[in-house]
N, C-alpha and C positions, 0 to 999 in steps of 0.2 A: 548592538542590534545590527542585523544584516538587512541591507535593502536592495532590491532589484527593480529598477525602473525602465519599462520598455526594452528589455535585454533582447538582443537579437544575436544569432550565430548563423553564418553563411558559410558553405563550403562551395565556392565558385557560385553558379548560379542556384544552387540548392539552399533553400532556407530551412534550417533543421529547428532553430529556437525563434519563435515568431512573437516578439513583443511581451515577454513575460513580466507582470508586475508581481511582487512578492515582498512582505515584510517578515522577518523572523526575529522574534524577541529573545532577549539573553535569557538562557537556561531552557528554551524550549526545544523539545524533541519533535522534529518535522520529518516526515517520510514522503518522498517522491515515489509515486506509484504509477504504473502505466505498463502497456504491452512493450514487447521488444521493438525498437525503433522509434519510440515516442519522443526521445530527446532527454529523458531523465539522467543519463550518465553524462551526456555532453553538458547538461546544465550544472552538474555537480563538478566537472572539471573546469568550467568557467569560474565557478566560485572558487575553487582552489588555485587558479591562476595558471592551469596546466592547458588550457585552450584560451586564445585571445577572444575578446567580445567584439563582435561586428558592429553592434549599435546599442544604444542605451546606456545606462549607468549602473554599476555596482559599488556599494558603499558598505563599509563596515565601522561602526561607531561613528557614523556621520562623515568618514573620510572616504573619498573617491578611491577606488581601488583598481580601477581598469588598466592602468599601466604599471601597477605595483607587482613586483616579482613574487613568485609563489611563496618563497622562502620569507618574505617579509609581511605576509598577510596574518600571521598569527593562526595559522591553520593547520591541522594534522589530518591525513587521510589514511584510511584503512581500506586496502584493495580487496577484490575478489579473490586474487592469487595472493599467498602469503608473503611471497617476495623476500623470504628471509635468506640470508647469507649461510651457505650450506657448512662452510668451513669454520663458522664462529659459533660459540656458545651461545645460549639464550641471553646470558648476561651481556655478552659482547654485542649481540644483535640489538639489544635494548639501548645499550650504551653508545654505540658507534656514533649516531648523529650528534649526540652531545659533545663527544670527543672531537668531532670535526669541527664543532663551533668553538672549540678550546674552552670549555666549561671546566671549572675547578674539579679535581678528582672526587673530592669529598662531596660535593653538591651532586655529581653524577651518580656516586654511590647511593646517596640518600634517595634521589629520585627513582633510581631503578628498584631499590628494595621496597620503596613505597608502593609503586606500581605492581610489583610481583605479589606484594601482600595483598593488595586490593584485588587482584585477579587469581590469587591462591596458586600461584606457580612458583613460589619460593624454592621448593624442593627441586625444581627442574632447571635453575639457573646454570648449572654447569654442564648441562646436557647440550648435545648438537640437535639441530632440526630433524635429522633422520631418526632420532630416538624418540620423537614425540609424535602423538596421535594427531589427526586433523584438527580436532577441537582445540588441543594444546598449541598447535602452531598458530591457529587463529587468535588465541588469547596473548601470545608472544606478539604478534602483530599489532594488536590492540594496545598492549603495553609499550610498544615502541612509540605509539602516537601519545600515549598518557604522559611518558616522561618528558614530552616537549612542552608540557603544561600549555597546551593551545586556548585560544578564546573559543575556537569552533572545531569540533570533530566531523569528519566527513566519512561516511561508510558507503562504498561501492559494492553493493550485493555481497556483503562479507560471509554469508552463510551458504552461497551456491554450491560450494565444493564439499559441504558436509552431509552426512546421511541424516535420515529423518529425525533419529533421536537425539543426535548432536545438534541438529538445527534448532529443536525446542530447547535443549540445555543452554546453548550459547545465546539464544534469544532472551531468555530469563536472565542470563548473566550481563547481557548488554543493558537490559531495562534497570538492573540493580546498579549498574555502574553509572548510569544517568542519574538515578536517584541519589547515590553516594556523593559524586562530585559536582552535580548540578550545573555541568557545562552544556553550552548549545551544541545540540547534535542534529545533523542533517543526514539521512538514511535513504539510500536508493535500493528499490526491490521491484520485482515484477509480481511478487508473492503477496496478494491482498490479505492473507492472514498474517503476515509479519506486520504489514501495514497497520491492520486493525489492533493487533496486540501490543505494539510499540508505541504508536504515535500519540502525541498531544494533538497534533493536527496533521491531516493527511492532504497532500496536493496531488490531485489526479491529472495526469497529463496524457494527451494525445496529439500526435503529429506536431509536437513543439508548441502547444497551446495548452494553458491551465483551464481544464474543464470545470473543475470545482475543487474548493478547498474548504476545510471545516474539520471538527472533531470527527473521530471514527463513527460514532453513533449518529451524528447529524448526516454524514454521508450515507450511512446504511439506511437510516429512517426516511430520509428526504433526498434522494439523488436528484441532482439538478436536470439530468437528461438520461435518455435510454442507455447510452454508453456507459456512463458512470453506474447506472443501476445494473447493467449486466456484468460489469468488471468486479464491483464489490460484492462480496457474498459468495459462499460456496456450499452447495452447488449453486450455479448462477441463476438468477432470476428467470421465471418463465414469462414469456411475452405471447399474449394472445389477441387477435384481431377481434375489435368490438365496433359496434355503431353506437352512436350518441346523438341526442337531441337536446338543445338548451331547455333547461327546465324553469328558466326565469331567474333573474337575480344572479347569484353566485353558485347555482347549482346545475348539474346536468344529469339527464337520465340515459343510463347506458344500457346497452342490450347485448347479451352474450348468450346464444342459444335461447333457450325458453325463459332466461332470467331477465328482470328489469330491475335496475337499483339506481339509487341516486348517489352522486359525489359532489362534494364541494370543490369549485374550480376557482383559480385565481385569474383566469383569462378567457375570454370567448374563443370559439372556434367555428369555422365554416361548416355548414351542414354535410358537405361533400367531402370533408376532410378525414382521410384514414387515420384512425386512432388505435392506439395500443394500450392494452391493459397489462400491467406488470404485477406478478404475485410471486412472492419469494416461496420456494419448495417448503420451508418450514412453517409457512402461514397458511398452507392449503389444509382444509378441515376434512376429515374422513368420518364416516359412520354416525352423523349427527346432524342436527339442523344448523344451517348457516344463511346468513343473508343472500349469498349468492350461490345458486345452485349450478355448478359446473358440469353436472351430468355424470356419465359413467366413464371411468377411466379403464381402458383395456391395458394391462401392464405387458411390456415387452422385454423388460430386463430388472432385476433386483440386486441390490448390494447389500450385503449383510456386514454391518461394521460392528456388531456386538451391542453397542449402547444406542444405536440408530439403526433404522432400515431405510435404505433410499430406493424408491420405486420410480422407473422411468416408463412412461406409456404414451398413450394417445387417447383424446376425447373423440366422441361420436363424429364430429366434423373434421377429424383427421389432424387437429392441432396437437403438438406435443406438450405434455405436462409432466414435470417431475415432482415428486412428493418426498418430504423427509418426514419419517414416522419415528417416534420415539420408542425405544426398546426393541426387542425381537419379535418380528411379526411373521406369521406363517404364511407368506404369500409368495406365488412365483409367477413367471411368465405365462400369459394366457388367462389370468385370473382377472376378474372385474371388480373395480372399487368405486363405490359412489364418493364424489368428492364435491367439495364447495369451498366458499371463502367467506371472510367477513370483509365488507367494504373499507373499513378502517385500515386493513392491511394491505390494500391495492394501491397501486400507483397508475395514474393515467398519463400518456404521452401523446403529443400532437404528431402530425405528419413531419414537423421540423425536429422531431426527437426530443423536444423541450418538455419538461413536466407541466401538466395542467392543473393537476389537483393541489390543493393548499395543504 
């Protein structure tokens, strides 16, 4: 088990990581996700021992690791760049660290060939990195980590240098690797699709603070605040200004254009408070009856993806609204589309950006 208790990182007067508390259990696949500059890679490097901790405590297996050298933490890291030795074969790239540690040759050979078998790169062992594709090089980098038999694997945006097809393929391979070896894995990405598809648990970071952590569907279905709601999901959630009045007890009456509807809330709000209604594009209803009548959407741009059609437009009051439609729709810029939503698929946020509905 890995535990972070009020962990902080400062570069001079600038505080990059601000009191992170986090526990990661053995065998768990945890993804750190957030925008560029949120501190996710810095946090990963602190776990690895590549950055000193300014405050708080890091422990692995109940043992404090703050002052422990990176080589003594039982951790292996896969970087964004492959960082392979160009003059060495794949076999030598994977075995070099073990040779430096003076491990027996027979054991080195066993580990290298086992890792190559897991990653399906056995036929590539005698090749040089220049003879490999980007996906193959990344698998070699992962293999170099596997041979160390670490307690914890750390991945720092390992797919960023791959094209779209290879990203999907390698993502599946990493998920399969986790299922096969059952090791603890911590994965950093800014890509929320990678986070949703790989993680047992997602940790959403912003400005060095954990905004929310939970299973992918928990975070998708019940984002803690507007930032998380807008970051998780593609295309991003629509946000509409609404009015509201307390309906008594744990309900509120929401006003949006000509529509009035009720939502369950978990805390009160001020009558003058500016509230925001969040609706995911895939939860917008078209061409039928819905609890919430959003009015008419004037389309300004359409993306045809084959299996889906994404329409970008504006409502009568000028607010932007994006819609995901299944299948191929014959619509174009300038068309009008009646739109609505079901209250159960909506999210209500207060002026402090925290989630109000239950």
